[in-house]
mmCIF file of the N, C-alpha and C atoms, coordinates in Angstrom:
data_MODEL
# 
_entry.id   MODEL 
# 
loop_
_atom_site.group_PDB 
_atom_site.id 
_atom_site.type_symbol 
_atom_site.label_atom_id 
_atom_site.label_alt_id 
_atom_site.label_comp_id 
_atom_site.label_asym_id 
_atom_site.label_entity_id 
_atom_site.label_seq_id 
_atom_site.pdbx_PDB_ins_code 
_atom_site.Cartn_x 
_atom_site.Cartn_y 
_atom_site.Cartn_z 
_atom_site.occupancy 
_atom_site.B_iso_or_equiv 
_atom_site.pdbx_formal_charge 
_atom_site.auth_seq_id 
_atom_site.auth_comp_id 
_atom_site.auth_asym_id 
_atom_site.auth_atom_id 
_atom_site.pdbx_PDB_model_num 
ATOM 1   N N  . UNK A 1 1  ? 0.799   -1.195  0.000   1.00 0.00 ? 1  UNK A N  1 
ATOM 2   C CA . UNK A 1 1  ? 0.000   0.000   0.001   1.00 0.00 ? 1  UNK A CA 1 
ATOM 3   C C  . UNK A 1 1  ? 0.844   1.261   0.000   1.00 0.00 ? 1  UNK A C  1 
ATOM 4   N N  . UNK A 1 2  ? 2.005   1.287   0.612   1.00 0.00 ? 2  UNK A N  1 
ATOM 5   C CA . UNK A 1 2  ? 2.756   2.543   0.582   1.00 0.00 ? 2  UNK A CA 1 
ATOM 6   C C  . UNK A 1 2  ? 3.027   3.003   -0.849  1.00 0.00 ? 2  UNK A C  1 
ATOM 7   N N  . UNK A 1 3  ? 2.947   4.311   -1.056  1.00 0.00 ? 3  UNK A N  1 
ATOM 8   C CA . UNK A 1 3  ? 3.233   4.905   -2.363  1.00 0.00 ? 3  UNK A CA 1 
ATOM 9   C C  . UNK A 1 3  ? 4.590   5.587   -2.276  1.00 0.00 ? 3  UNK A C  1 
ATOM 10  N N  . UNK A 1 4  ? 5.496   5.202   -3.145  1.00 0.00 ? 4  UNK A N  1 
ATOM 11  C CA . UNK A 1 4  ? 6.832   5.793   -3.152  1.00 0.00 ? 4  UNK A CA 1 
ATOM 12  C C  . UNK A 1 4  ? 6.878   6.914   -4.181  1.00 0.00 ? 4  UNK A C  1 
ATOM 13  N N  . UNK A 1 5  ? 7.377   8.078   -3.766  1.00 0.00 ? 5  UNK A N  1 
ATOM 14  C CA . UNK A 1 5  ? 7.550   9.213   -4.671  1.00 0.00 ? 5  UNK A CA 1 
ATOM 15  C C  . UNK A 1 5  ? 9.043   9.390   -4.894  1.00 0.00 ? 5  UNK A C  1 
ATOM 16  N N  . UNK A 1 6  ? 9.424   9.400   -6.149  1.00 0.00 ? 6  UNK A N  1 
ATOM 17  C CA . UNK A 1 6  ? 10.828  9.525   -6.509  1.00 0.00 ? 6  UNK A CA 1 
ATOM 18  C C  . UNK A 1 6  ? 11.137  10.939  -6.975  1.00 0.00 ? 6  UNK A C  1 
ATOM 19  N N  . UNK A 1 7  ? 12.336  11.407  -6.671  1.00 0.00 ? 7  UNK A N  1 
ATOM 20  C CA . UNK A 1 7  ? 12.834  12.689  -7.177  1.00 0.00 ? 7  UNK A CA 1 
ATOM 21  C C  . UNK A 1 7  ? 13.781  12.365  -8.324  1.00 0.00 ? 7  UNK A C  1 
ATOM 22  N N  . UNK A 1 8  ? 13.507  12.950  -9.493  1.00 0.00 ? 8  UNK A N  1 
ATOM 23  C CA . UNK A 1 8  ? 14.291  12.671  -10.691 1.00 0.00 ? 8  UNK A CA 1 
ATOM 24  C C  . UNK A 1 8  ? 15.249  13.819  -10.967 1.00 0.00 ? 8  UNK A C  1 
ATOM 25  N N  . UNK A 1 9  ? 16.522  13.507  -11.095 1.00 0.00 ? 9  UNK A N  1 
ATOM 26  C CA . UNK A 1 9  ? 17.527  14.482  -11.502 1.00 0.00 ? 9  UNK A CA 1 
ATOM 27  C C  . UNK A 1 9  ? 17.571  14.454  -13.023 1.00 0.00 ? 9  UNK A C  1 
ATOM 28  N N  . UNK A 1 10 ? 17.089  15.521  -13.667 1.00 0.00 ? 10 UNK A N  1 
ATOM 29  C CA . UNK A 1 10 ? 16.983  15.505  -15.128 1.00 0.00 ? 10 UNK A CA 1 
ATOM 30  C C  . UNK A 1 10 ? 18.344  15.589  -15.817 1.00 0.00 ? 10 UNK A C  1 
ATOM 31  N N  . UNK A 1 11 ? 19.369  16.034  -15.102 1.00 0.00 ? 11 UNK A N  1 
ATOM 32  C CA . UNK A 1 11 ? 20.707  16.088  -15.700 1.00 0.00 ? 11 UNK A CA 1 
ATOM 33  C C  . UNK A 1 11 ? 21.346  14.707  -15.769 1.00 0.00 ? 11 UNK A C  1 
ATOM 34  N N  . UNK A 1 12 ? 21.169  13.912  -14.713 1.00 0.00 ? 12 UNK A N  1 
ATOM 35  C CA . UNK A 1 12 ? 21.812  12.593  -14.668 1.00 0.00 ? 12 UNK A CA 1 
ATOM 36  C C  . UNK A 1 12 ? 20.856  11.452  -15.006 1.00 0.00 ? 12 UNK A C  1 
ATOM 37  N N  . UNK A 1 13 ? 19.548  11.703  -14.903 1.00 0.00 ? 13 UNK A N  1 
ATOM 38  C CA . UNK A 1 13 ? 18.564  10.650  -15.135 1.00 0.00 ? 13 UNK A CA 1 
ATOM 39  C C  . UNK A 1 13 ? 18.373  9.733   -13.939 1.00 0.00 ? 13 UNK A C  1 
ATOM 40  N N  . UNK A 1 14 ? 19.031  10.037  -12.821 1.00 0.00 ? 14 UNK A N  1 
ATOM 41  C CA . UNK A 1 14 ? 18.915  9.199   -11.627 1.00 0.00 ? 14 UNK A CA 1 
ATOM 42  C C  . UNK A 1 14 ? 17.673  9.568   -10.830 1.00 0.00 ? 14 UNK A C  1 
ATOM 43  N N  . UNK A 1 15 ? 17.019  8.551   -10.302 1.00 0.00 ? 15 UNK A N  1 
ATOM 44  C CA . UNK A 1 15 ? 15.839  8.741   -9.465  1.00 0.00 ? 15 UNK A CA 1 
ATOM 45  C C  . UNK A 1 15 ? 16.163  8.289   -8.047  1.00 0.00 ? 15 UNK A C  1 
ATOM 46  N N  . UNK A 1 16 ? 15.813  9.119   -7.066  1.00 0.00 ? 16 UNK A N  1 
ATOM 47  C CA . UNK A 1 16 ? 16.034  8.804   -5.656  1.00 0.00 ? 16 UNK A CA 1 
ATOM 48  C C  . UNK A 1 16 ? 14.711  8.895   -4.913  1.00 0.00 ? 16 UNK A C  1 
ATOM 49  N N  . UNK A 1 17 ? 14.550  8.051   -3.900  1.00 0.00 ? 17 UNK A N  1 
ATOM 50  C CA . UNK A 1 17 ? 13.341  8.083   -3.084  1.00 0.00 ? 17 UNK A CA 1 
ATOM 51  C C  . UNK A 1 17 ? 13.258  9.411   -2.348  1.00 0.00 ? 17 UNK A C  1 
ATOM 52  N N  . UNK A 1 18 ? 12.122  10.112  -2.503  1.00 0.00 ? 18 UNK A N  1 
ATOM 53  C CA . UNK A 1 18 ? 11.905  11.392  -1.827  1.00 0.00 ? 18 UNK A CA 1 
ATOM 54  C C  . UNK A 1 18 ? 11.015  11.212  -0.609  1.00 0.00 ? 18 UNK A C  1 
ATOM 55  N N  . UNK A 1 19 ? 9.873   10.543  -0.773  1.00 0.00 ? 19 UNK A N  1 
ATOM 56  C CA . UNK A 1 19 ? 8.925   10.306  0.315   1.00 0.00 ? 19 UNK A CA 1 
ATOM 57  C C  . UNK A 1 19 ? 8.199   8.989   0.068   1.00 0.00 ? 19 UNK A C  1 
ATOM 58  N N  . UNK A 1 20 ? 7.709   8.414   1.148   1.00 0.00 ? 20 UNK A N  1 
ATOM 59  C CA . UNK A 1 20 ? 6.800   7.279   1.075   1.00 0.00 ? 20 UNK A CA 1 
ATOM 60  C C  . UNK A 1 20 ? 5.512   7.705   1.759   1.00 0.00 ? 20 UNK A C  1 
ATOM 61  N N  . UNK A 1 21 ? 4.400   7.646   1.031   1.00 0.00 ? 21 UNK A N  1 
ATOM 62  C CA . UNK A 1 21 ? 3.108   8.074   1.563   1.00 0.00 ? 21 UNK A CA 1 
ATOM 63  C C  . UNK A 1 21 ? 2.292   6.865   1.989   1.00 0.00 ? 21 UNK A C  1 
ATOM 64  N N  . UNK A 1 22 ? 1.783   6.910   3.204   1.00 0.00 ? 22 UNK A N  1 
ATOM 65  C CA . UNK A 1 22 ? 0.883   5.889   3.721   1.00 0.00 ? 22 UNK A CA 1 
ATOM 66  C C  . UNK A 1 22 ? -0.120  6.584   4.631   1.00 0.00 ? 22 UNK A C  1 
ATOM 67  N N  . UNK A 1 23 ? -1.427  6.382   4.422   1.00 0.00 ? 23 UNK A N  1 
ATOM 68  C CA . UNK A 1 23 ? -2.397  6.955   5.352   1.00 0.00 ? 23 UNK A CA 1 
ATOM 69  C C  . UNK A 1 23 ? -2.128  6.464   6.780   1.00 0.00 ? 23 UNK A C  1 
ATOM 70  N N  . UNK A 1 24 ? -2.484  7.276   7.770   1.00 0.00 ? 24 UNK A N  1 
ATOM 71  C CA . UNK A 1 24 ? -2.250  6.913   9.172   1.00 0.00 ? 24 UNK A CA 1 
ATOM 72  C C  . UNK A 1 24 ? -2.876  5.560   9.493   1.00 0.00 ? 24 UNK A C  1 
ATOM 73  N N  . UNK A 1 25 ? -4.108  5.345   9.024   1.00 0.00 ? 25 UNK A N  1 
ATOM 74  C CA . UNK A 1 25 ? -4.775  4.055   9.201   1.00 0.00 ? 25 UNK A CA 1 
ATOM 75  C C  . UNK A 1 25 ? -4.992  3.459   7.811   1.00 0.00 ? 25 UNK A C  1 
ATOM 76  N N  . UNK A 1 26 ? -4.144  2.551   7.360   1.00 0.00 ? 26 UNK A N  1 
ATOM 77  C CA . UNK A 1 26 ? -4.250  2.036   5.996   1.00 0.00 ? 26 UNK A CA 1 
ATOM 78  C C  . UNK A 1 26 ? -5.328  0.967   5.795   1.00 0.00 ? 26 UNK A C  1 
ATOM 79  N N  . UNK A 1 27 ? -6.095  0.635   6.837   1.00 0.00 ? 27 UNK A N  1 
ATOM 80  C CA . UNK A 1 27 ? -7.125  -0.402  6.703   1.00 0.00 ? 27 UNK A CA 1 
ATOM 81  C C  . UNK A 1 27 ? -8.137  -0.019  5.624   1.00 0.00 ? 27 UNK A C  1 
ATOM 82  N N  . UNK A 1 28 ? -8.336  -0.896  4.666   1.00 0.00 ? 28 UNK A N  1 
ATOM 83  C CA . UNK A 1 28 ? -9.330  -0.688  3.622   1.00 0.00 ? 28 UNK A CA 1 
ATOM 84  C C  . UNK A 1 28 ? -8.907  0.237   2.499   1.00 0.00 ? 28 UNK A C  1 
ATOM 85  N N  . UNK A 1 29 ? -7.692  0.779   2.542   1.00 0.00 ? 29 UNK A N  1 
ATOM 86  C CA . UNK A 1 29 ? -7.235  1.691   1.496   1.00 0.00 ? 29 UNK A CA 1 
ATOM 87  C C  . UNK A 1 29 ? -6.639  0.869   0.363   1.00 0.00 ? 29 UNK A C  1 
ATOM 88  N N  . UNK A 1 30 ? -7.174  1.068   -0.844  1.00 0.00 ? 30 UNK A N  1 
ATOM 89  C CA . UNK A 1 30 ? -6.685  0.330   -1.996  1.00 0.00 ? 30 UNK A CA 1 
ATOM 90  C C  . UNK A 1 30 ? -5.666  1.109   -2.796  1.00 0.00 ? 30 UNK A C  1 
ATOM 91  N N  . UNK A 1 31 ? -5.996  2.344   -3.131  1.00 0.00 ? 31 UNK A N  1 
ATOM 92  C CA . UNK A 1 31 ? -5.128  3.158   -3.974  1.00 0.00 ? 31 UNK A CA 1 
ATOM 93  C C  . UNK A 1 31 ? -5.012  4.567   -3.424  1.00 0.00 ? 31 UNK A C  1 
ATOM 94  N N  . UNK A 1 32 ? -3.853  5.147   -3.620  1.00 0.00 ? 32 UNK A N  1 
ATOM 95  C CA . UNK A 1 32 ? -3.630  6.565   -3.343  1.00 0.00 ? 32 UNK A CA 1 
ATOM 96  C C  . UNK A 1 32 ? -3.537  7.243   -4.699  1.00 0.00 ? 32 UNK A C  1 
ATOM 97  N N  . UNK A 1 33 ? -4.216  8.379   -4.859  1.00 0.00 ? 33 UNK A N  1 
ATOM 98  C CA . UNK A 1 33 ? -4.203  9.062   -6.149  1.00 0.00 ? 33 UNK A CA 1 
ATOM 99  C C  . UNK A 1 33 ? -4.261  10.562  -5.935  1.00 0.00 ? 33 UNK A C  1 
ATOM 100 N N  . UNK A 1 34 ? -4.158  11.306  -7.015  1.00 0.00 ? 34 UNK A N  1 
ATOM 101 C CA . UNK A 1 34 ? -4.195  12.774  -7.012  1.00 0.00 ? 34 UNK A CA 1 
ATOM 102 C C  . UNK A 1 34 ? -3.202  13.362  -6.014  1.00 0.00 ? 34 UNK A C  1 
ATOM 103 N N  . UNK A 1 35 ? -1.948  13.025  -6.179  1.00 0.00 ? 35 UNK A N  1 
ATOM 104 C CA . UNK A 1 35 ? -0.892  13.566  -5.329  1.00 0.00 ? 35 UNK A CA 1 
ATOM 105 C C  . UNK A 1 35 ? -0.523  14.946  -5.858  1.00 0.00 ? 35 UNK A C  1 
ATOM 106 N N  . UNK A 1 36 ? -0.485  15.941  -4.971  1.00 0.00 ? 36 UNK A N  1 
ATOM 107 C CA . UNK A 1 36 ? -0.119  17.310  -5.349  1.00 0.00 ? 36 UNK A CA 1 
ATOM 108 C C  . UNK A 1 36 ? 1.036   17.769  -4.468  1.00 0.00 ? 36 UNK A C  1 
ATOM 109 N N  . UNK A 1 37 ? 2.049   18.360  -5.096  1.00 0.00 ? 37 UNK A N  1 
ATOM 110 C CA . UNK A 1 37 ? 3.221   18.863  -4.383  1.00 0.00 ? 37 UNK A CA 1 
ATOM 111 C C  . UNK A 1 37 ? 3.359   20.356  -4.622  1.00 0.00 ? 37 UNK A C  1 
ATOM 112 N N  . UNK A 1 38 ? 3.866   21.073  -3.629  1.00 0.00 ? 38 UNK A N  1 
ATOM 113 C CA . UNK A 1 38 ? 4.185   22.482  -3.837  1.00 0.00 ? 38 UNK A CA 1 
ATOM 114 C C  . UNK A 1 38 ? 5.515   22.563  -4.585  1.00 0.00 ? 38 UNK A C  1 
ATOM 115 N N  . UNK A 1 39 ? 5.773   23.671  -5.289  1.00 0.00 ? 39 UNK A N  1 
ATOM 116 C CA . UNK A 1 39 ? 7.013   23.779  -6.069  1.00 0.00 ? 39 UNK A CA 1 
ATOM 117 C C  . UNK A 1 39 ? 8.284   23.579  -5.245  1.00 0.00 ? 39 UNK A C  1 
ATOM 118 N N  . UNK A 1 40 ? 8.304   24.035  -4.001  1.00 0.00 ? 40 UNK A N  1 
ATOM 119 C CA . UNK A 1 40 ? 9.512   23.889  -3.183  1.00 0.00 ? 40 UNK A CA 1 
ATOM 120 C C  . UNK A 1 40 ? 9.595   22.523  -2.503  1.00 0.00 ? 40 UNK A C  1 
ATOM 121 N N  . UNK A 1 41 ? 8.531   21.712  -2.591  1.00 0.00 ? 41 UNK A N  1 
ATOM 122 C CA . UNK A 1 41 ? 8.554   20.361  -2.050  1.00 0.00 ? 41 UNK A CA 1 
ATOM 123 C C  . UNK A 1 41 ? 8.366   20.264  -0.550  1.00 0.00 ? 41 UNK A C  1 
ATOM 124 N N  . UNK A 1 42 ? 7.994   21.348  0.102   1.00 0.00 ? 42 UNK A N  1 
ATOM 125 C CA . UNK A 1 42 ? 7.813   21.322  1.551   1.00 0.00 ? 42 UNK A CA 1 
ATOM 126 C C  . UNK A 1 42 ? 6.448   20.777  1.968   1.00 0.00 ? 42 UNK A C  1 
ATOM 127 N N  . UNK A 1 43 ? 5.469   20.877  1.090   1.00 0.00 ? 43 UNK A N  1 
ATOM 128 C CA . UNK A 1 43 ? 4.111   20.449  1.424   1.00 0.00 ? 43 UNK A CA 1 
ATOM 129 C C  . UNK A 1 43 ? 3.555   19.567  0.322   1.00 0.00 ? 43 UNK A C  1 
ATOM 130 N N  . UNK A 1 44 ? 2.651   18.683  0.711   1.00 0.00 ? 44 UNK A N  1 
ATOM 131 C CA . UNK A 1 44 ? 2.014   17.803  -0.259  1.00 0.00 ? 44 UNK A CA 1 
ATOM 132 C C  . UNK A 1 44 ? 0.657   17.378  0.283   1.00 0.00 ? 44 UNK A C  1 
ATOM 133 N N  . UNK A 1 45 ? -0.192  16.909  -0.600  1.00 0.00 ? 45 UNK A N  1 
ATOM 134 C CA . UNK A 1 45 ? -1.476  16.342  -0.202  1.00 0.00 ? 45 UNK A CA 1 
ATOM 135 C C  . UNK A 1 45 ? -1.810  15.220  -1.175  1.00 0.00 ? 45 UNK A C  1 
ATOM 136 N N  . UNK A 1 46 ? -2.700  14.342  -0.740  1.00 0.00 ? 46 UNK A N  1 
ATOM 137 C CA . UNK A 1 46 ? -3.100  13.237  -1.596  1.00 0.00 ? 46 UNK A CA 1 
ATOM 138 C C  . UNK A 1 46 ? -4.484  12.766  -1.182  1.00 0.00 ? 46 UNK A C  1 
ATOM 139 N N  . UNK A 1 47 ? -5.119  12.025  -2.067  1.00 0.00 ? 47 UNK A N  1 
ATOM 140 C CA . UNK A 1 47 ? -6.451  11.479  -1.815  1.00 0.00 ? 47 UNK A CA 1 
ATOM 141 C C  . UNK A 1 47 ? -6.379  9.963   -1.840  1.00 0.00 ? 47 UNK A C  1 
ATOM 142 N N  . UNK A 1 48 ? -7.338  9.353   -1.177  1.00 0.00 ? 48 UNK A N  1 
ATOM 143 C CA . UNK A 1 48 ? -7.443  7.900   -1.232  1.00 0.00 ? 48 UNK A CA 1 
ATOM 144 C C  . UNK A 1 48 ? -8.886  7.501   -0.964  1.00 0.00 ? 48 UNK A C  1 
ATOM 145 N N  . UNK A 1 49 ? -9.217  6.285   -1.348  1.00 0.00 ? 49 UNK A N  1 
ATOM 146 C CA . UNK A 1 49 ? -10.550 5.733   -1.129  1.00 0.00 ? 49 UNK A CA 1 
ATOM 147 C C  . UNK A 1 49 ? -10.419 4.605   -0.118  1.00 0.00 ? 49 UNK A C  1 
ATOM 148 N N  . UNK A 1 50 ? -11.298 4.621   0.869   1.00 0.00 ? 50 UNK A N  1 
ATOM 149 C CA . UNK A 1 50 ? -11.312 3.570   1.888   1.00 0.00 ? 50 UNK A CA 1 
ATOM 150 C C  . UNK A 1 50 ? -12.572 2.731   1.680   1.00 0.00 ? 50 UNK A C  1 
ATOM 151 N N  . UNK A 1 51 ? -12.398 1.423   1.615   1.00 0.00 ? 51 UNK A N  1 
ATOM 152 C CA . UNK A 1 51 ? -13.514 0.503   1.436   1.00 0.00 ? 51 UNK A CA 1 
ATOM 153 C C  . UNK A 1 51 ? -13.527 -0.454  2.623   1.00 0.00 ? 51 UNK A C  1 
ATOM 154 N N  . UNK A 1 52 ? -14.452 -0.237  3.543   1.00 0.00 ? 52 UNK A N  1 
ATOM 155 C CA . UNK A 1 52 ? -14.567 -1.090  4.723   1.00 0.00 ? 52 UNK A CA 1 
ATOM 156 C C  . UNK A 1 52 ? -15.844 -1.913  4.634   1.00 0.00 ? 52 UNK A C  1 
ATOM 157 N N  . UNK A 1 53 ? -15.809 -3.091  5.190   1.00 0.00 ? 53 UNK A N  1 
ATOM 158 C CA . UNK A 1 53 ? -16.993 -3.945  5.215   1.00 0.00 ? 53 UNK A CA 1 
ATOM 159 C C  . UNK A 1 53 ? -16.992 -4.728  6.522   1.00 0.00 ? 53 UNK A C  1 
ATOM 160 N N  . UNK A 1 54 ? -18.087 -5.414  6.773   1.00 0.00 ? 54 UNK A N  1 
ATOM 161 C CA . UNK A 1 54 ? -18.216 -6.207  7.993   1.00 0.00 ? 54 UNK A CA 1 
ATOM 162 C C  . UNK A 1 54 ? -18.590 -7.636  7.620   1.00 0.00 ? 54 UNK A C  1 
ATOM 163 N N  . UNK A 1 55 ? -18.100 -8.569  8.388   1.00 0.00 ? 55 UNK A N  1 
ATOM 164 C CA . UNK A 1 55 ? -18.427 -9.977  8.203   1.00 0.00 ? 55 UNK A CA 1 
ATOM 165 C C  . UNK A 1 55 ? -19.133 -10.446 9.473   1.00 0.00 ? 55 UNK A C  1 
ATOM 166 N N  . UNK A 1 56 ? -20.275 -11.092 9.298   1.00 0.00 ? 56 UNK A N  1 
ATOM 167 C CA . UNK A 1 56 ? -21.037 -11.596 10.430  1.00 0.00 ? 56 UNK A CA 1 
ATOM 168 C C  . UNK A 1 56 ? -21.082 -13.116 10.362  1.00 0.00 ? 56 UNK A C  1 
ATOM 169 N N  . UNK A 1 57 ? -20.853 -13.765 11.477  1.00 0.00 ? 57 UNK A N  1 
ATOM 170 C CA . UNK A 1 57 ? -20.955 -15.216 11.571  1.00 0.00 ? 57 UNK A CA 1 
ATOM 171 C C  . UNK A 1 57 ? -22.208 -15.520 12.388  1.00 0.00 ? 57 UNK A C  1 
ATOM 172 N N  . UNK A 1 58 ? -23.096 -16.309 11.798  1.00 0.00 ? 58 UNK A N  1 
ATOM 173 C CA . UNK A 1 58 ? -24.358 -16.642 12.458  1.00 0.00 ? 58 UNK A CA 1 
ATOM 174 C C  . UNK A 1 58 ? -24.414 -18.151 12.640  1.00 0.00 ? 58 UNK A C  1 
ATOM 175 N N  . UNK A 1 59 ? -24.703 -18.578 13.846  1.00 0.00 ? 59 UNK A N  1 
ATOM 176 C CA . UNK A 1 59 ? -24.849 -20.004 14.143  1.00 0.00 ? 59 UNK A CA 1 
ATOM 177 C C  . UNK A 1 59 ? -26.314 -20.310 14.439  1.00 0.00 ? 59 UNK A C  1 
ATOM 178 N N  . UNK A 1 60 ? -26.723 -21.540 14.164  1.00 0.00 ? 60 UNK A N  1 
ATOM 179 C CA . UNK A 1 60 ? -28.038 -22.015 14.570  1.00 0.00 ? 60 UNK A CA 1 
ATOM 180 C C  . UNK A 1 60 ? -29.180 -21.678 13.635  1.00 0.00 ? 60 UNK A C  1 
ATOM 181 N N  . UNK A 1 61 ? -28.940 -21.220 12.420  1.00 0.00 ? 61 UNK A N  1 
ATOM 182 C CA . UNK A 1 61 ? -30.034 -20.946 11.484  1.00 0.00 ? 61 UNK A CA 1 
ATOM 183 C C  . UNK A 1 61 ? -30.546 -22.250 10.888  1.00 0.00 ? 61 UNK A C  1 
ATOM 184 N N  . UNK A 1 62 ? -31.854 -22.299 10.645  1.00 0.00 ? 62 UNK A N  1 
ATOM 185 C CA . UNK A 1 62 ? -32.453 -23.487 10.017  1.00 0.00 ? 62 UNK A CA 1 
ATOM 186 C C  . UNK A 1 62 ? -33.233 -23.088 8.806   1.00 0.00 ? 62 UNK A C  1 
# 
């Protein structure tokens, strides 16, 4: 689930890990999308969709 953001040096073509994004509670998160960065790289935001469900176990039904 973690999303890795790479910083690309256009002169050398080398890519280095800049940040790894993971929601605080990753339960039910499938994808992270719409990542936005400020030009200086000090701030960022991202969106994600959480899909939670419940499972019920029932005994004794006829």
